[in-house]
C-alpha positions in Angstrom: -2.7 -6.1 11.5 -4.9 -7.9 8.9 -6.5 -5.7 6.3 -10.2 -5.1 6.1 -11.4 -4.6 2.5 -14.2 -2.3 1.5 -14.5 -3.2 -2.2 -16.5 -4.5 -5.2 -16.5 -7.9 -6.8 -17.7 -9.0 -10.2 -17.8 -12.4 -11.9 -19.0 -13.9 -15.1 -19.2 -17.4 -16.6 -19.9 -18.8 -20.1 -19.0 -15.6 -21.9 -16.5 -15.5 -24.7 -15.1 -12.1 -23.7 -15.2 -12.8 -19.9 -12.2 -10.7 -18.9 -13.5 -7.7 -20.9 -17.0 -8.0 -19.5 -15.4 -8.2 -16.0 -13.3 -5.1 -16.8 -16.6 -3.3 -17.6 -18.2 -4.6 -14.4 -15.3 -3.4 -12.3 -15.4 0.0 -14.1 -19.0 0.4 -12.9 -17.9 -0.6 -9.4 -14.9 1.8 -9.2 -16.6 3.8 -6.5 -16.3 0.8 -4.2 -12.5 0.9 -4.3 -9.8 3.0 -6.0 -6.6 1.5 -4.7 -6.1 -1.7 -6.7 -7.9 -3.8 -9.2 -7.5 -7.4 -10.5 -9.0 -10.0 -12.8 -8.5 -13.7 -13.0 -9.8 -15.5 -16.1 -10.0 -19.1 -17.0 -9.7 -21.1 -20.3 -8.8 -24.6 -21.2 -5.1 -23.9 -20.3 -5.9 -22.8 -16.8 -6.3 -19.6 -14.8 -4.7 -16.3 -15.7 -4.2 -13.5 -13.3 -3.4 -9.8 -13.5 -3.7 -7.3 -10.6 -2.0 -4.1 -9.7 -2.5 -0.9 -7.7 -4.4 1.9 -9.5 -7.8 2.6 -11.1 -9.5 -0.1 -13.2 -8.9 1.8 -16.5 -5.2 2.2 -15.6 -4.5 -1.4 -14.5 -6.2 -3.0 -17.6 -5.0 -2.0 -21.1 -5.9 -3.8 -24.3 -2.7 -5.8 -24.1 -3.4 -6.9 -20.5 -6.9 -8.0 -21.4 -5.6 -9.9 -24.4 -3.5 -11.9 -21.9 -6.6 -12.9 -19.9 -8.4 -15.3 -22.2 -11.3 -17.6 -21.4 -15.0 -17.9 -20.9 -15.0 -17.2 -17.1 -13.5 -14.5 -14.9 -13.7 -12.9 -11.5 -12.6 -9.4 -10.6 -12.1 -7.1 -7.7 -11.7 -3.4 -7.1 -10.2 -2.6 -3.7 -10.1 0.0 -1.0 -8.3 -1.0 2.2 -10.0 -0.1 5.4 -7.1 -1.1 7.7 -3.4 -1.2 7.2 -2.9 1.0 4.2 -2.5 0.3 0.5 0.0 -2.3 -0.5 0.3 -4.2 -3.7 0.4 -7.6 -2.1 -3.2 -7.2 -0.8 -4.7 -6.7 -4.2 -7.3 -9.3 -5.3 -8.0 -11.9 -6.7 -5.7 -14.3 -4.9 -4.6 -17.4 -6.8 -3.3 -20.7 -5.4 -2.0 -23.9 -7.0 -2.9 -26.5 -4.4 -4.7 -29.7 -3.5 -7.7 -28.9 -5.7 -5.7 -27.5 -8.7 -5.9 -23.8 -9.4 -8.3 -21.8 -7.3 -8.8 -18.0 -7.4 -10.8 -16.0 -4.9 -11.9 -12.4 -4.3 -13.8 -11.1 -1.3 -15.8 -8.2 -0.2 -16.1 -7.9 3.6 -14.1 -8.5 6.7 -13.5 -11.6 8.8 -13.7 -11.0 12.5 -11.6 -14.1 13.5 -8.7 -13.5 11.0 -6.1 -13.4 13.7 -6.8 -16.7 15.3 -7.2 -18.4 11.9 -4.0 -16.9 10.5 -2.0 -17.9 13.6 -3.2 -21.5 13.4 -2.5 -21.8 9.7 1.0 -20.4 10.2 1.6 -22.9 13.0 0.5 -25.6 10.5 3.2 -24.5 8.1 1.3 -22.2 5.7 3.1 -19.1 4.4 1.1 -16.0 3.6 2.1 -13.5 0.9 -0.1 -10.6 2.1 -1.8 -9.3 5.3 -5.3 -9.8 3.7 -7.9 -11.8 5.5 -9.1 -12.9 2.0 -5.9 -15.0 1.6 -6.8 -16.7 4.9 -10.0 -17.9 3.3 -8.1 -19.3 0.3 -5.7 -21.1 2.7 -8.6 -22.6 4.6 -10.0 -24.0 1.4 -6.7 -25.5 0.3 -6.0 -27.1 3.7 -9.6 -28.3 4.4 -10.1 -32.0 5.1 -12.5 -32.6 2.2 -12.6 -34.8 -0.9 -13.9 -32.2 -3.3 -13.3 -28.5 -3.8 -16.9 -27.7 -3.2 -16.8 -29.4 0.2 -13.5 -27.7 1.0 -15.2 -24.3 0.4 -18.0 -25.3 2.7 -15.5 -26.4 5.4 -13.7 -23.0 5.1 -16.9 -21.0 5.4 -17.9 -22.9 8.5 -14.7 -21.7 10.1 -14.9 -18.1 9.0 -16.7 -15.5 11.0 -17.8 -12.1 10.0 -18.6 -10.6 6.6 -17.9 -12.1 3.2 -19.4 -12.0 -0.2 -17.1 -14.3 -2.2 -16.4 -15.2 -5.8 -14.3 -18.3 -6.5 -13.0 -19.4 -9.9 -11.8 -22.9 -10.6 -11.1 -25.0 -13.7 -14.6 -26.3 -13.6 -16.9 -23.7 -11.9 -17.6 -20.2 -10.7 -18.7 -20.2 -7.1 -20.5 -17.4 -5.3 -21.1 -17.4 -1.5 -22.4 -15.0 1.1 -22.1 -15.1 4.9 -25.1 -16.2 6.9 -25.9 -12.6 8.0 -25.6 -11.3 4.5 -23.6 -8.2 5.7 -22.3 -7.4 2.2 -24.3 -7.4 -1.0 -24.0 -9.9 -3.9 -26.4 -10.0 -6.8 -27.0 -12.6 -9.5 -27.8 -11.8 -13.1 -27.8 -13.3 -16.6 -27.7 -12.5 -20.3 -28.7 -15.4 -22.4 -26.6 -18.4 -21.2 -24.1 -16.1 -19.5 -24.3 -16.0 -15.7 -23.0 -13.0 -13.7 -22.5 -11.9 -10.1 -21.8 -8.4 -8.8 -21.7 -6.3 -5.6 -24.2 -3.9 -7.2 -26.6 -4.1 -10.1 -25.2 -1.0 -11.8 -22.5 -3.3 -13.2 -25.2 -5.5 -14.8 -26.6 -2.4 -16.5 -23.2 -1.7 -18.1 -22.6 -5.2 -19.5 -26.2 -5.7 -20.5 -27.2 -8.4 -17.9 -30.6 -8.7 -16.3 -30.8 -8.8 -12.5 -32.4 -12.1 -11.3 -32.0 -12.1 -7.5 -29.5 -11.8 -4.7 -27.3 -14.6 -3.5 -29.2 -15.4 -0.3 -27.4 -14.9 3.1 -25.8 -18.3 3.9 -26.1 -19.5 0.3 -23.4 -21.0 -2.0 -24.1 -20.9 -5.7 -22.1 -23.2 -8.0 -22.2 -22.6 -11.8 -20.7 -25.2 -14.0 -18.4 -23.6 -16.6 -19.0 -26.5 -18.9 -22.8 -26.9 -18.9 -24.0 -23.7 -17.2 -25.9 -25.8 -14.6 -26.6 -23.8 -11.4 -26.7 -25.6 -8.1 -27.5 -23.9 -4.8 -26.5 -25.0 -1.3 -27.2 -23.7 2.2 -24.4 -25.3 4.2 -24.2 -22.8 7.0 -26.3 -22.4 10.2 -29.3 -20.2 9.5 -29.4 -16.9 11.5 -31.3 -13.6 11.2 -30.0 -11.8 8.1 -28.3 -8.4 8.9 -27.4 -6.7 5.7 -25.4 -3.5 6.2 -27.7 -0.5 6.0 -24.8 1.8 5.3 -24.8 0.5 1.7 -28.0 2.5 1.2 -26.9 5.5 3.2 -23.6 6.0 1.5 -21.6 3.3 -0.1 -23.6 2.0 -3.1 -24.3 3.9 -6.3 -27.8 5.5 -6.3 -28.7 3.8 -9.6 -28.1 0.3 -8.1 -30.4 -2.2 -6.5 -28.9 -3.4 -3.3 -30.6 -6.2 -1.3 -33.2 -5.9 -4.0 -34.1 -2.3 -3.0 -33.5 0.9 -4.9 -30.7 2.9 -3.4 -32.1 6.1 -4.9 -35.6 5.6 -3.5 -34.2 4.8 0.0 -32.0 7.9 0.0 -34.8 10.3 -1.1 -37.0 8.9 1.6 -34.3 9.5 4.1 -34.2 13.1 3.0 -38.0 13.5 3.2 -38.1 12.1 6.7 -35.2 14.3 7.7 -37.2 17.3 6.6 -40.1 16.2 8.7 -37.9 15.5 11.7 -35.7 18.6 11.5 -37.5 21.4 9.6 -35.9 24.8 9.3 -36.6 28.1 7.6 -34.1 28.4 4.7 -33.7 29.7 1.2 -31.7 26.8 -0.4 -31.1 23.1 -0.1 -27.5 22.2 -1.1 -26.2 18.6 -1.2 -22.6 17.7 -0.2 -21.7 16.0 -3.4 -22.0 13.3 -4.4 -23.4 11.2 -1.6 -25.8 13.8 -0.2 -27.6 14.5 -3.5 -30.4 12.0 -3.3 -31.3 12.8 0.3 -31.1 16.5 -0.5 -33.6 16.1 -3.3 -35.9 14.3 -0.8 -35.5 17.1 1.7 -36.3 19.7 -0.9 -39.4 17.8 -2.1 -40.8 17.5 1.4 -39.9 21.0 2.6 -40.6 22.9 -0.6 -37.3 24.7 -0.2 -35.5 25.0 -3.6 -32.7 22.6 -4.4 -29.5 23.6 -6.2 -25.9 22.5 -6.6 -24.3 25.1 -4.4 -21.1 23.0 -4.1 -19.4 21.4 -7.1 -17.2 18.4 -6.9 -14.0 17.9 -8.9 -14.4 14.3 -10.1 -10.9 14.2 -11.5 -8.9 14.3 -8.2 -6.7 11.2 -8.1 -5.6 9.2 -5.1 -2.7 11.7 -4.6 -2.1 15.3 -5.6 0.8 17.7 -5.1 -0.1 20.3 -2.4 1.2 23.8 -2.6 4.2 24.6 -0.4 2.5 27.5 1.2 -0.2 26.7 3.8 -3.7 27.1 2.3 -6.5 26.5 4.8 -8.7 23.5 4.1 -6.8 22.7 0.9 -7.7 19.0 1.0 -11.4 19.9 0.9 -11.0 22.8 -1.6 -9.2 20.6 -4.2 -12.3 18.3 -4.2 -15.2 20.7 -3.5 -15.8 24.3 -4.6 -18.7 26.6 -3.7 -20.9 28.4 -6.3 -20.7 31.8 -4.7 -23.5 33.5 -6.5 -25.9 30.8 -5.4 -24.8 30.9 -1.7 -24.2 34.6 -1.1 -26.8 36.0 1.4 -28.7 32.7 1.5 -29.9 30.6 4.5 -28.4 27.3 3.4 -29.3 23.7 4.4 -26.4 21.4 3.8 -27.4 17.8 3.4 -24.8 15.0 3.8 -25.0 11.3 4.3 -23.1 11.1 7.6 -20.6 12.8 9.9 -17.6 10.7 10.9 -14.8 12.6 12.6 -16.4 16.0 12.0 -13.3 17.7 10.5 -14.5 17.5 6.9 -18.0 18.8 7.8 -16.4 21.7 9.7 -14.3 22.7 6.6 -17.4 22.5 4.3 -19.4 24.7 6.6 -16.5 27.2 6.7 -16.3 27.1 2.9 -20.0 27.8 2.5 -19.9 30.7 5.0 -16.8 32.2 3.3 -18.9 32.0 0.1 -21.3 34.4 1.7 -24.1 32.2 3.2 -25.9 34.1 6.0 -26.8 30.8 7.8 -25.7 27.2 7.5 -27.8 24.4 8.8 -26.5 20.8 8.5 -28.8 17.9 8.0 -27.4 14.3 8.2 -29.3 11.5 6.5 -28.5 8.8 9.1 -28.3 8.6 12.9 -25.1 9.6 14.7 -22.3 7.2 13.9 -21.1 6.1 17.3 -19.4 2.8 16.8 -16.8 1.3 14.4 -17.7 -1.2 11.7 -16.0 -4.6 11.8 -17.7 -6.0 8.7 -16.0 -4.1 5.9 -17.1 -0.4 5.9 -14.3 2.1 6.5 -14.9 3.8 9.8 -12.1 4.8 12.2 -11.7 3.6 15.8 -14.5 4.5 18.0 -12.6 7.2 19.9 -12.2 9.1 16.6 -16.0 9.1 15.9 -17.2 12.5 17.0 -20.7 11.4 17.9 -19.2 8.8 20.3 -17.9 11.4 22.7 -19.7 14.7 21.9 -23.4 15.5 22.5 -25.3 17.1 19.7 -24.9 20.7 20.9 -21.1 20.3 21.0 -20.9 18.7 17.5 -23.0 21.6 16.2 -20.5 24.1 17.7 -17.5 22.1 16.5 -18.7 22.0 12.8 -19.7 25.7 13.2 -23.3 25.1 11.9 -26.2 27.2 13.1 -28.2 24.0 13.6 -27.6 20.3 13.1 -30.1 17.5 12.8 -29.6 13.8 12.3 -32.1 11.2 10.9 -33.4 9.1 13.8 -32.9 5.3 13.9 -36.7 4.9 13.8 -36.9 7.0 10.7 -34.0 5.1 9.1 -35.8 1.8 9.8 -38.9 3.2 8.2 -37.0 4.2 5.1 -35.8 0.7 4.7 -39.2 -0.9 5.3 -37.8 -2.6 8.4 -41.0 -2.8 10.4 -39.5 -4.6 13.4 -36.0 -3.0 13.4 -34.4 -6.4 13.0 -33.9 -6.6 9.2 -30.5 -4.7 8.9 -27.3 -4.2 10.7 -27.3 -0.9 12.5 -24.3 -1.6 14.7 -22.5 1.6 13.7 -25.3 3.5 15.3 -26.2 1.2 18.2 -23.2 -0.9 19.0 -25.3 -4.0 18.8 -23.0 -6.2 16.8 -24.5 -9.4 15.2 -21.0 -11.0 15.3 -18.6 -10.3 18.0 -15.9 -7.8 16.8 -12.3 -9.1 16.5 -10.0 -8.6 19.4 -6.9 -9.1 17.3 
């Protein structure tokens, strides 16, 4: 099965230390993917690639970065959403083909990967990975076009689904976003240096100023030689549908995504959640880290004190050695630990961003009760997640989403909470300033998919 990638991309052009700046950009985007990282840089000798499984800081040493010279670079930090973690699926991908050297990295998921891959294989193309991102690069290389830029356009016209792309060539850095704008992609600058990133928090680290987003359906071409920026809109115009889950969970709260503050949106979700589902309680406790901003908003609106009643261990790696004896809920306990003296005897409101399968929420409620809480009320800062995402956010198959087959009362009983309240879709639209309910993709809550899901 093709991989779906939930990840972060960063690119920079006309910068003497391009690979090091890209390394810093990826470091800021580490939360978007922890399985693999890669950078491709370019100088007068050509393109230079290094990628491997692991965290950004582990993959890139001083010696590795010294081997990535040049004034332009693109990078990627990866989390696979389908198919597991394999080295061959790490980005960027680099090809030596009709248009010389071309490197590509991609955030999102194509919905027609299967049919494109089958056709390309029938035409004689050999793939080195299961990634749909490599399909895009193959489409570019085999396009019936006279220039690379036109080949990119031809490839994008065949691709369906979600993509925020960075492409590095001998001459240019190209950024492109699908017509619906499912995944974010921001533009920035520092002096004559141009930068692109999934989130603006990366600009903050490298000292770049945020200019604007790459517009849905836009292709931006930056000349590596002159710095000239050209913009094209080669794709049919449709209603933009950026993913609202970026603001609910995925993005860092200090970022601007789609030009909107993630922190402001999440606090407003918490405030509206308090109005929609009030409860008498002694303490508001976030499920760290994604529930913190919404919990602050809930506390501000309700007047109930906020405190960190659960502490997260930020140094848990991708794998850890479990004890041989059975310890109940060990996977949660190694990451989260209750502050018992804050919780004992208290009526606690637990605020989290979402409930997916429900099993983790159940273990957290149990942990808070075992710490002595007299009541545990769960509040979720988004509507019930009832449908899978096909555009690059990691959600399981629909039959594994608890809200798709259980009513509210049964979910409440399953997670062992005293009460459970979700943010309504109407309130979520209000938090995002979406007055007509048409400005974002809400498919994971409604099943109304802007692009038909893949059947492959």
